[in-house]
C-alpha positions in Angstrom: -34.6 22.9 -46.5 -36.0 24.9 -49.1 -35.5 22.3 -51.6 -37.6 19.7 -49.5 -40.7 22.4 -49.0 -40.4 23.5 -53.4 -40.6 19.7 -54.1 -43.4 18.9 -51.7 -45.7 21.7 -53.0 -44.7 20.3 -56.9 -45.0 16.8 -55.8 -48.3 16.9 -54.4 -49.7 19.0 -56.7 -48.4 16.4 -59.6 -49.2 13.6 -57.6 -52.6 14.8 -57.1 -53.5 15.4 -61.4 -51.9 12.5 -61.9 -53.5 10.1 -59.7 -56.9 11.7 -60.0 -56.8 10.8 -63.8 -55.5 7.2 -63.1 -58.2 7.2 -60.9 -61.7 8.8 -62.9 -60.2 9.6 -65.9 -61.1 8.2 -69.5 -58.8 4.9 -71.0 -56.2 7.4 -72.4 -55.7 9.3 -69.0 -55.0 6.2 -67.2 -52.4 4.6 -69.9 -50.7 7.5 -69.4 -50.6 7.8 -66.1 -49.0 4.3 -65.7 -46.2 5.2 -68.0 -45.5 8.1 -66.0 -46.1 6.3 -62.7 -43.9 3.3 -63.9 -41.4 4.8 -65.7 -40.9 7.3 -62.7 -40.5 4.9 -59.9 -38.4 2.5 -62.0 -35.8 5.2 -62.7 -33.7 6.1 -59.3 -33.6 9.5 -58.1 -30.4 10.1 -58.7 -30.5 9.5 -62.0 -33.5 11.6 -61.8 -31.4 15.0 -60.8 -28.4 13.8 -63.0 -30.7 14.0 -66.0 -31.8 17.4 -65.4 -28.0 18.9 -64.1 -26.1 16.8 -66.5 -27.7 15.4 -69.5 -29.6 18.6 -69.9 -27.1 21.0 -69.3 -27.7 22.9 -72.4 -30.5 24.3 -70.7 -28.6 25.7 -67.9 -31.0 24.7 -65.2 -30.0 25.8 -62.1 -29.1 23.3 -59.8 -32.1 24.1 -57.2 -34.2 23.8 -60.0 -33.0 20.3 -61.0 -33.1 19.5 -57.3 -36.6 20.0 -57.7 -37.7 18.8 -60.7 -35.8 15.3 -59.6 -37.7 15.5 -56.2 -41.0 16.4 -58.0 -41.2 14.0 -60.7 -39.6 11.0 -58.6 -41.9 11.8 -55.8 -44.7 12.6 -57.5 -45.4 9.0 -59.2 -45.8 7.6 -55.4 -47.8 9.9 -54.5 -50.3 9.6 -57.4 -50.5 6.1 -56.8 -51.2 6.8 -53.0 -53.8 9.4 -54.8 -55.4 7.0 -56.9 -56.1 4.2 -54.0 -57.8 7.0 -52.2 -60.1 7.8 -54.6 -60.5 4.3 -55.6 -61.9 3.6 -51.9 -64.5 6.0 -51.7 -67.8 4.3 -52.7 -68.7 5.5 -56.4 -71.9 5.9 -54.6 -70.8 9.0 -53.4 -70.1 10.4 -56.6 -73.5 9.7 -57.7 -74.7 11.3 -54.5 -73.1 14.1 -54.9 -73.8 14.6 -58.7 -77.6 14.2 -57.9 -77.7 17.3 -55.6 -76.4 19.2 -58.6 -72.8 19.4 -57.9 -70.4 19.0 -60.8 -68.2 16.5 -61.7 -65.1 18.6 -60.5 -67.3 19.7 -57.2 -67.9 16.3 -56.6 -64.4 15.5 -56.2 -63.2 18.6 -54.4 -66.3 18.4 -51.8 -67.0 15.0 -51.6 -64.3 12.4 -52.6 -60.7 14.5 -52.0 -61.8 14.9 -48.0 -63.2 11.7 -47.7 -59.7 10.3 -49.2 -57.5 12.5 -47.5 -58.9 10.5 -44.5 -57.5 7.2 -45.8 -54.3 8.4 -47.1 -53.0 10.6 -44.9 -50.6 8.3 -43.0 -48.9 7.3 -46.5 -48.9 10.7 -47.5 -47.0 11.0 -44.2 -44.5 8.6 -44.8 -43.9 10.1 -48.8 -43.3 13.2 -47.3 -40.8 12.2 -44.8 -39.1 10.2 -47.1 -38.9 13.3 -49.7 -36.9 15.5 -47.2 -34.7 12.5 -46.3 -34.0 12.0 -50.5 -33.3 15.7 -50.6 -30.2 15.0 -49.4 -28.8 13.6 -52.6 -29.4 16.9 -54.0 -25.8 17.5 -52.5 -24.1 15.8 -55.1 -25.4 18.7 -57.6 -23.8 20.8 -55.4 -27.0 22.4 -54.0 -26.6 24.0 -50.5 -29.1 21.7 -48.5 -28.6 20.3 -44.6 -26.1 17.6 -46.0 -23.5 19.7 -48.9 -23.5 22.4 -45.8 -22.7 19.5 -43.2 -20.0 18.4 -45.3 -18.7 21.8 -45.9 -18.8 22.4 -42.1 -16.9 19.1 -41.6 -14.4 19.8 -44.2 -13.2 23.1 -42.4 -13.7 22.1 -38.5 -12.8 18.0 -39.0 -15.5 17.7 -36.6 -17.2 15.0 -38.3 -18.9 13.2 -34.8 -20.5 16.5 -33.9 -21.7 17.7 -37.5 -23.2 14.3 -38.3 -24.7 13.9 -35.3 -26.2 17.8 -35.6 -27.5 17.0 -39.0 -29.2 13.8 -37.6 -30.8 15.2 -35.1 -31.5 18.2 -37.5 -33.1 15.9 -39.8 -34.9 13.7 -37.2 -37.0 16.8 -36.2 -37.9 17.9 -39.8 -39.3 14.1 -40.6 -41.2 14.4 -37.4 -42.5 17.9 -38.3 -43.4 17.2 -41.6 -45.1 14.2 -40.6 -47.4 15.6 -37.6 -48.8 18.1 -39.9 -50.2 15.8 -42.4 -52.0 14.4 -39.9 -53.0 17.1 -37.9 -54.6 18.8 -41.2 -58.3 19.4 -40.5 -59.7 17.2 -43.2 -57.3 14.5 -41.6 -59.2 15.1 -38.3 -62.6 15.0 -39.8 -64.1 18.1 -39.5 -68.0 18.4 -39.3 -68.4 20.3 -42.5 -66.8 17.2 -44.4 -69.2 14.9 -42.9 -72.2 16.6 -43.6 -71.2 17.1 -47.4 -70.3 13.0 -47.5 -73.7 12.6 -46.0 -75.3 14.4 -48.9 
């Protein structure tokens, strides 16, 4: 659970920065973002984890850190694409209107563009976060004591395979459902009055 939580925050931060650069940055920023997205997405998640844990073993990073880095870099590429498409779906006139009212470009993004983009991309983000939680089970291959690792250990001690994996399946269903609901219940997604007034300015 801790691996999922930390990786989720890191992937969201990384994806937002890269996605924004891809949508609003200069050509060099867009090219760099495209290279990162294509490179990270086309390498299997397990290879990402093995790269940090085994290929860079000389760094002596904890297994937990390796799992988080692998998940964050891999999932961050998908978040970046979602953020980029969300920003591009907002009319350019919104940015121009925000700048005309005296807002800086950063303020326009934060107060006008991001809130509108969030409403559009919320379902996609919920799906990505759900996938990240499920993907975190791969961390068990590098000895991170996540849910899957603990389930395997309990099964090895008790030999109650059916009960253990039914329980772990129910836990994952609960966690994934909770994450999806949490994203869709965010104030900006529900369309608060403050966001509406800013967008109409």
